[in-house]
N, C-alpha and C positions, 0 to 999 in steps of 0.2 A: 768203490770199484776196486777189484783185485789188482795187485801190482804184477806187471809182466816181468817175470824173473829170467826170461829167455831160456827157461828149462833148468836153471840152477835150483837145487834143493839142499836141505841140510845134509843129506848123505854124501854130497860132494865136498864138504868141509874136510880138510886134511888130505885131499887127493891132489895128485899132480895133473894139471889140465893144460891143454893147448887152446888158447882163446884168440879168436879172430875178431879184431875191432873194426868198426865201420870205416875207419880211415885207412884200412889195409894192413895195419900192423898185426903181427902174429906174435903173441906172448906165450911162453911156457911158464907156468906159475904153480905155486902151491897155494891152494885156497885156504884162507884163514877164517873168514866169516862172511855171511850174507847180511846186508843191512836193508831192512824193509820197514818203511815208515808210511804214515798217512799222507795222502796228497793234500795240498799241492807241494809239500816239501820235496826238494830235489835231492834227497839223500839216499835213494834206493840204489844199491849196487853191491859190489864185491870188494873185499879187502884181501890182499894177497901178497906173497913174497914173489918177486920177479926172479926167475931162473935165467931167462934169456928173452931177447926181443929181436924180431926181424921186421923191417930193417932195424939195425942198431940205432938207438936214439940217444941224444945227449941229455934228454930230460929225465931218463930213467937209468938207474944203475942196477946191475945184477946183484941180488941179495937185498935190495931195498924193499920196503913195504909201501904199497900203493893202494889207492882206491879208484875204482872205475864205475861209472853209472851203468845200470843195465841197458839203458837206451844206446850206449856207445858200443855195445857188444853185438856182433853179427851172429856168431855161433861159437860153440866150444866142443871139445871132446876130452874124455878121460884118457890119460896116457900112463897112469900108474898110481901107486899108493904113496 
């Protein structure tokens, strides 16, 4: 079964994106890579550098590198290169 990448594709790598998560958090990020693996492995998602998060969270620091599962993402938009 194909992985639901929520619309992310290789062309988004290196772009600046605004990502809305299922928990209501909105992150401005630079996308580093897409991770797509075979089910049932829960490793499908995105790796990114965090530019900012709203609301600001203590778990994430601006400039840090993070991974988020595709299923945790509500939507996203490209905001720059």
